[in-house]
DRENDOKOL-263168 format. One line per field, with one value per residue (C-alpha): x, y, z; residue number from 0; residue in three letters. Coordinates in Angstrom, 2 decimals, decimal comma. Layout:
N
px: X;...;
py: Y;...;
pz: Z;...;
resi: NUM;...;
resn: Ala;...;
END
This chain:
348
px: -6,62;-10,24;-11,07;-14,18;-13,61;-15,88;-13,52;-14,17;-12,22;-11,64;-10,31;-9,39;-9,01;-6,45;-6,37;-3,96;-4,43;-3,99;-3,40;-5,49;-8,68;-22,53;-26,11;-26,23;-28,38;-30,66;-32,39;-30,71;-31,38;-31,06;-30,73;-32,08;-31,51;-33,06;-33,21;-31,33;-28,22;-25,79;-27,33;-26,11;-28,11;-26,58;-26,82;-25,93;-26,19;-27,57;-27,58;-24,22;-24,52;-21,42;-20,50;-23,60;-25,63;-24,03;-26,81;-25,89;-24,52;-25,75;-28,86;-26,84;-24,24;-26,81;-28,57;-25,26;-24,65;-28,09;-27,46;-24,10;-25,76;-28,37;-25,81;-23,41;-26,19;-26,87;-23,18;-22,56;-25,62;-24,26;-21,38;-22,59;-25,74;-25,13;-27,78;-27,85;-28,67;-25,66;-25,93;-22,94;-22,32;-21,68;-19,34;-17,45;-14,35;-13,37;-9,62;-8,47;-4,80;-5,33;-4,16;-7,34;-10,43;-12,68;-12,67;-15,02;-14,94;-16,67;-17,12;-15,53;-15,42;-12,28;-12,18;-12,65;-9,14;-6,03;-6,10;-8,37;-11,17;-12,01;-15,68;-16,12;-19,72;-20,36;-18,93;-20,69;-24,04;-23,27;-22,41;-25,72;-24,63;-26,54;-25,94;-23,69;-23,93;-27,60;-29,02;-25,60;-24,30;-22,34;-19,49;-18,60;-17,91;-16,19;-15,91;-13,49;-15,58;-12,51;-11,69;-13,46;-16,15;-18,14;-21,63;-23,37;-23,71;-24,75;-21,71;-17,93;-15,83;-13,48;-9,81;-6,79;-5,44;-8,16;-7,03;-8,00;-11,38;-10,44;-12,72;-12,73;-15,46;-17,62;-19,12;-15,90;-14,50;-17,50;-17,68;-14,02;-14,77;-17,84;-15,58;-13,14;-16,08;-16,95;-13,59;-11,04;-8,43;-5,64;-5,63;-1,86;-0,24;3,01;5,19;3,30;1,08;-2,47;-4,91;-7,67;-6,02;-3,49;0,20;2,39;2,97;-0,74;-2,86;-6,43;-6,60;-9,20;-9,86;-7,92;-4,70;-5,03;-4,00;-0,95;2,31;5,65;7,06;8,27;4,91;5,85;2,84;2,76;0,48;0,88;-2,04;-1,49;-2,02;1,63;3,20;6,24;8,04;10,84;8,41;6,24;9,16;10,53;7,35;5,23;7,64;9,03;8,16;6,28;5,01;5,51;9,19;8,78;6,32;3,23;0,76;-2,74;-2,73;-6,38;-7,18;-9,87;-7,63;-4,75;-7,01;-8,18;-4,58;-3,11;-2,15;-0,14;-0,83;-2,12;0,26;-0,70;0,35;3,56;5,65;9,14;8,05;5,11;1,90;-0,52;-3,92;-2,65;0,05;-1,04;-4,78;-5,01;-4,17;-0,80;-1,07;2,73;2,27;1,10;-0,73;-2,95;-3,14;-6,63;-8,52;-11,03;-9,13;-5,76;-4,30;-4,58;-7,60;-7,21;-9,37;-11,50;-13,15;-12,34;-13,94;-17,33;-17,20;-14,94;-12,32;-12,22;-9,36;-11,30;-14,35;-12,07;-10,50;-13,94;-14,81;-11,74;-13,07;-16,29;-18,68;-20,75;-20,42;-23,48;-22,13;-19,05;-16,83;-14,67;-11,30;-8,40;-7,49;-11,00;-10,97;-7,63;-9,16;-12,07;-9,66;-7,80;-10,95;-10,97;-8,63;-12,04;-12,22;-9,87;-7,28;-7,10;-6,61;-6,41;-5,64;-3,07;-2,02;1,04;
py: -20,62;-19,87;-17,39;-16,87;-15,92;-15,65;-16,17;-17,72;-20,72;-20,39;-22,89;-22,15;-24,18;-23,19;-24,12;-26,02;-25,96;-29,40;-30,12;-33,25;-33,86;-11,73;-11,04;-8,71;-5,61;-4,75;-6,92;-10,30;-12,79;-16,48;-19,40;-22,73;-26,40;-29,74;-30,52;-33,80;-34,91;-31,97;-29,21;-25,67;-22,49;-19,19;-15,60;-13,55;-10,23;-7,18;-6,67;-5,16;-5,69;-7,91;-11,50;-13,43;-10,34;-9,82;-8,59;-11,13;-14,15;-13,70;-15,86;-18,68;-18,47;-18,56;-21,49;-23,34;-22,88;-24,30;-27,21;-27,82;-27,93;-30,46;-32,64;-32,48;-33,48;-36,58;-37,46;-36,89;-38,93;-41,89;-42,02;-40,44;-40,27;-36,78;-34,18;-30,40;-27,25;-24,96;-21,27;-19,78;-16,17;-16,31;-13,73;-13,47;-12,03;-11,46;-12,01;-13,70;-13,56;-14,91;-18,40;-18,88;-20,67;-20,58;-20,63;-21,67;-22,14;-22,24;-19,71;-20,96;-20,27;-20,73;-23,58;-23,55;-24,75;-26,07;-28,97;-29,78;-27,63;-25,15;-25,34;-25,17;-24,03;-26,03;-29,26;-28,76;-28,47;-31,32;-33,67;-32,95;-30,35;-27,26;-24,37;-22,00;-19,36;-18,51;-16,50;-15,65;-17,33;-20,49;-19,81;-18,42;-19,36;-17,25;-18,00;-16,36;-15,81;-14,49;-18,14;-20,16;-22,37;-25,33;-25,07;-28,08;-30,84;-33,35;-33,05;-33,18;-30,04;-29,58;-30,02;-28,20;-24,69;-22,18;-20,03;-22,93;-23,55;-25,54;-25,01;-25,86;-28,15;-25,98;-28,87;-30,67;-27,36;-26,42;-29,94;-29,50;-26,19;-27,52;-30,24;-27,67;-25,99;-29,35;-29,36;-30,63;-27,97;-27,27;-24,29;-23,97;-20,81;-20,84;-20,32;-22,96;-20,58;-21,69;-19,70;-19,52;-18,85;-19,85;-20,24;-22,78;-24,31;-24,45;-23,84;-24,29;-26,37;-27,89;-31,63;-31,95;-30,95;-33,90;-36,24;-34,41;-36,33;-36,35;-39,24;-40,96;-40,70;-37,86;-35,73;-32,06;-31,17;-33,16;-34,43;-31,61;-28,99;-28,07;-27,72;-29,79;-26,93;-29,01;-31,48;-28,69;-26,73;-29,75;-31,48;-28,46;-27,72;-31,21;-31,92;-34,76;-37,83;-40,70;-39,97;-36,57;-33,97;-34,07;-36,91;-37,56;-40,60;-41,09;-44,77;-44,86;-43,05;-45,43;-48,45;-47,10;-46,37;-49,81;-49,18;-46,08;-42,44;-40,27;-37,77;-34,10;-31,30;-29,81;-28,16;-27,06;-23,41;-22,67;-21,83;-20,11;-21,70;-24,70;-26,28;-29,07;-28,67;-30,89;-34,37;-34,46;-33,96;-34,27;-37,95;-39,90;-42,39;-39,64;-37,21;-37,27;-37,23;-34,42;-32,77;-32,28;-28,78;-28,25;-28,51;-29,10;-28,09;-30,90;-33,73;-34,13;-36,25;-35,21;-37,99;-38,84;-41,54;-44,22;-42,33;-39,06;-40,81;-42,34;-38,98;-37,48;-40,42;-39,58;-36,01;-37,39;-38,05;-41,24;-43,61;-45,37;-47,51;-49,26;-47,28;-48,53;-49,99;-47,66;-49,88;-49,57;-45,82;-45,59;-47,43;-45,01;-42,06;-43,63;-43,18;-39,42;-39,03;-20,82;-14,69;-17,13;-19,51;-20,56;-23,84;-23,40;-24,76;-23,14;-22,83;-24,74;
pz: 29,40;28,66;25,96;23,94;20,34;17,36;14,47;11,13;9,89;6,20;3,72;0,16;-2,98;-5,55;-9,22;-11,35;-15,11;-16,62;-20,26;-20,03;-20,53;13,12;12,53;9,59;9,50;6,62;4,06;3,53;0,76;1,46;-0,93;0,27;-0,41;0,46;4,17;3,98;5,82;5,97;3,89;3,41;2,96;1,94;3,07;-0,02;1,77;0,01;-3,75;-4,70;-8,45;-8,43;-7,59;-6,60;-7,55;-10,95;-13,29;-15,96;-14,09;-10,52;-10,81;-12,39;-9,64;-6,85;-8,50;-8,75;-5,02;-4,21;-6,57;-4,90;-1,48;-2,61;-4,37;-1,43;0,97;-1,12;-1,36;2,34;3,32;1,37;3,86;7,11;9,22;10,63;9,84;10,17;8,28;8,05;7,14;5,32;4,40;0,63;-0,88;-4,15;-5,72;-9,36;-9,54;-12,76;-11,76;-8,24;-7,33;-5,31;-6,57;-3,51;0,27;3,02;6,74;10,07;12,82;16,02;19,73;21,77;24,24;27,97;28,64;26,98;24,55;21,65;22,97;20,20;19,26;15,50;14,95;11,79;13,20;16,52;14,74;12,35;15,19;16,89;19,40;20,42;18,05;20,03;17,32;17,69;14,80;13,38;10,26;10,99;8,59;5,21;1,61;-1,02;-4,73;-7,15;-10,27;-12,05;-12,76;-15,50;-13,95;-15,19;-13,63;-15,20;-12,62;-15,27;-17,53;-17,35;-17,05;-20,02;-19,23;-20,55;-20,27;-19,32;-22,23;-24,49;-22,88;-19,79;-16,80;-13,12;-11,85;-9,60;-7,67;-6,82;-5,62;-3,49;-2,01;-1,08;0,63;2,46;3,85;5,21;6,94;8,50;10,29;7,77;8,58;11,04;13,43;13,75;12,43;10,46;13,53;15,49;17,44;18,31;16,26;18,86;22,18;24,74;24,06;22,37;25,81;26,61;23,56;22,38;19,20;16,88;16,62;13,35;15,14;17,49;14,67;13,32;13,48;11,70;9,65;12,83;14,57;16,90;17,79;16,85;19,76;22,94;25,00;27,51;24,78;24,32;20,89;19,99;18,28;16,77;15,24;13,85;12,41;10,56;9,43;8,47;5,61;5,29;1,69;0,07;1,87;2,48;3,11;4,74;5,91;8,07;8,50;9,85;12,15;13,12;13,64;10,95;8,48;9,07;8,68;5,31;4,29;4,79;8,40;7,56;8,49;5,64;4,11;4,31;1,98;3,39;0,64;1,61;1,50;3,77;1,92;4,21;3,92;1,98;4,13;6,51;5,85;2,74;1,59;-0,11;-3,87;-4,04;-3,21;-6,31;-4,11;-2,71;-5,61;-7,03;-3,76;-3,32;-0,49;-2,19;-2,14;-5,88;-8,13;-11,87;-14,77;-16,13;-14,21;-10,52;-7,77;-6,46;-3,88;-0,97;-1,18;1,49;3,12;3,29;4,74;7,36;8,22;8,73;10,99;13,05;13,30;14,80;11,91;11,97;9,03;7,65;4,83;3,57;1,20;-1,68;-0,85;-1,69;-4,65;-6,05;-5,67;-7,44;-10,38;-10,39;-10,51;-13,42;-15,49;-15,03;-18,14;2,88;8,58;10,31;9,11;5,50;3,71;0,03;-3,39;-5,60;-9,22;-10,27;
resi: 0;1;2;3;4;5;6;7;8;9;10;11;12;13;14;15;16;17;18;19;20;21;22;23;24;25;26;27;28;29;30;31;32;33;34;35;36;37;38;39;40;41;42;43;44;45;46;47;48;49;50;51;52;53;54;55;56;57;58;59;60;61;62;63;64;65;66;67;68;69;70;71;72;73;74;75;76;77;78;79;80;81;82;83;84;85;86;87;88;89;90;91;92;93;94;95;96;97;98;99;100;101;102;103;104;105;106;107;108;109;110;111;112;113;114;115;116;117;118;119;120;121;122;123;124;125;126;127;128;129;130;131;132;133;134;135;136;137;138;139;140;141;142;143;144;145;146;147;148;149;150;151;152;153;154;155;156;157;158;159;160;161;162;163;164;165;166;167;168;169;170;171;172;173;174;175;176;177;178;179;180;181;182;183;184;185;186;187;188;189;190;191;192;193;194;195;196;197;198;199;200;201;202;203;204;205;206;207;208;209;210;211;212;213;214;215;216;217;218;219;220;221;222;223;224;225;226;227;228;229;230;231;232;233;234;235;236;237;238;239;240;241;242;243;244;245;246;247;248;249;250;251;252;253;254;255;256;257;258;259;260;261;262;263;264;265;266;267;268;269;270;271;272;273;274;275;276;277;278;279;280;281;282;283;284;285;286;287;288;289;290;291;292;293;294;295;296;297;298;299;300;301;302;303;304;305;306;307;308;309;310;311;312;313;314;315;316;317;318;319;320;321;322;323;324;325;326;327;328;329;330;331;332;333;334;335;336;337;338;339;340;341;342;343;344;345;346;347;
resn: Met;Ser;Arg;Lys;Thr;Asn;Val;Lys;Leu;Ser;Ala;Lys;Arg;Leu;Pro;Arg;Ala;Met;Ile;Gln;Cys;Gly;Leu;Met;Ala;Gly;Phe;Leu;Ala;Phe;Gly;Ser;Ala;Ala;Gln;Ala;Ala;Ile;Ser;Phe;Thr;Phe;Asp;Tyr;Gly;Thr;Asp;Thr;Gly;Thr;Gly;Phe;Trp;Asp;Pro;Val;Asp;Gly;Ala;Thr;Arg;Arg;Ala;Ala;Met;Asp;Thr;Ala;Ser;Thr;Ala;Phe;Ala;Asp;Met;Phe;Ala;Ser;His;Phe;Ser;Asn;Ser;Ala;Thr;Ile;Val;Leu;Glu;Ala;Thr;Ala;Thr;Asn;Leu;Pro;Leu;Ser;Thr;Asn;Leu;Ala;Ser;Ala;Gly;Ser;Asn;Ala;Phe;Gly;Gly;Asn;Gly;Val;Gly;Phe;Thr;Val;Asn;Glu;Ile;Val;Lys;Thr;Lys;Ala;Leu;Gly;Gly;Val;Asp;Pro;Asn;Gly;Ser;Asn;Val;Asp;Gly;Ser;Val;Asn;Val;Asn;Phe;Gly;Gln;Pro;Trp;His;Phe;Asp;Leu;Gly;Ser;Thr;Ala;Pro;Gly;Gly;Asp;Pro;Glu;Asp;Gly;Gly;Lys;Tyr;Asp;Phe;Tyr;Ser;Thr;Ile;Phe;His;Glu;Phe;Thr;His;Ala;Leu;Gly;Phe;Ser;Ser;Ser;Ile;Asp;Gln;Asp;Gly;Ser;Pro;Phe;Phe;Gly;Gly;Thr;Lys;Ala;Ala;Gly;Glu;Trp;Val;Thr;Phe;Asp;Gln;Phe;Leu;Val;Asp;Lys;Asp;Gly;Asn;Arg;Val;Val;Asn;Ala;Asp;Gly;Ser;Leu;Asn;Gln;Ala;Val;Trp;Asp;Ala;Ala;Ser;Val;Gly;Gly;Ala;Ser;Pro;Ala;Asn;Gly;Met;Phe;Phe;Asn;Gly;Ser;Phe;Ala;Met;Ala;Ala;Asn;Gly;Gly;Leu;Pro;Val;Gly;Leu;Tyr;Thr;Pro;Thr;Ser;Trp;Glu;Gly;Gly;Ser;Ser;Val;Ser;His;Thr;Asp;Asp;Gln;Asn;Pro;Ala;Ile;Tyr;Gly;Thr;Met;Met;Thr;Ala;Gln;Gly;Pro;Thr;Gly;Pro;Trp;Pro;Arg;Asp;Tyr;Ser;Ala;Ile;Glu;Val;Ala;Met;Leu;Arg;Asp;Leu;Gly;Tyr;Thr;Ala;Val;Ala;Ala;Val;Pro;Glu;Pro;Glu;Thr;Tyr;Ala;Met;Met;Leu;Ala;Gly;Leu;Gly;Leu;Leu;Gly;Trp;Ala;Ala;Arg;Arg;Arg;Lys;Ala;
END
């Protein structure tokens, strides 16, 4: 089935407190960043007096987004040779009681047939394709400023309960969301329906869905574009890996993970926007990677692990340099004392 859509893929990060350590009308304001590797610029819309336009904190927040773009471009370029300038619509909320930290995602167009044919605008541009979105924004990013943020790139975010001064690292979180926009997210709805078109028997899916398998290696979406409903129903709420749940079986990812597929976050109760679209923070061997479903206060990675680099290679990105072995990355972690579908982090 061929269907053209213009939906936005959104991915959200959710917090965990740790006791350790369309072309828009009117005047638009844009933030800019260095034109290196994958860089992001931001359309902040019109001045609303809130969020990114808050009279007291707005300038600081916009500056932090630009800093995040520049820092992410440098980090990304240390692993990949892809280059593009991505324009995101930047919005904000102020919800102290929300379990959401931030979200981001890509606009997308439905495929021209069944299978893994959905065209994610951000990934299409990043992989060197022609921009199918024209002058429209390529995606979106939303930040919940009701949560306590650490905006200093040069220092470590304080850990602990937010009520006692703990803060969430802004840059780790935004890097996480940028990565969702680059295609690190599933397009399968809770009941197994394809988000962008077609039917379960002949759907249109994103590249990420191509690599979804259960613990026995059974594919969630078959090569002909059909959903394996039984596999999806069991694995999508299967619980913690490596014994249960959903896995990512790209060849690069498995090579980086000792020949095994990478566990994905699949709690026994479905969490819209979190389930399937993150690495599994319920698995101690994976917890601590940037793309886990939960983000703690205090220090958190601002760089990809070898496994995350490998997963992005499976999604089509071109590596330029060797990355640390998983054992080395684990040692590094030990020193640390997202309109459309959502992938998000949550409070515990």
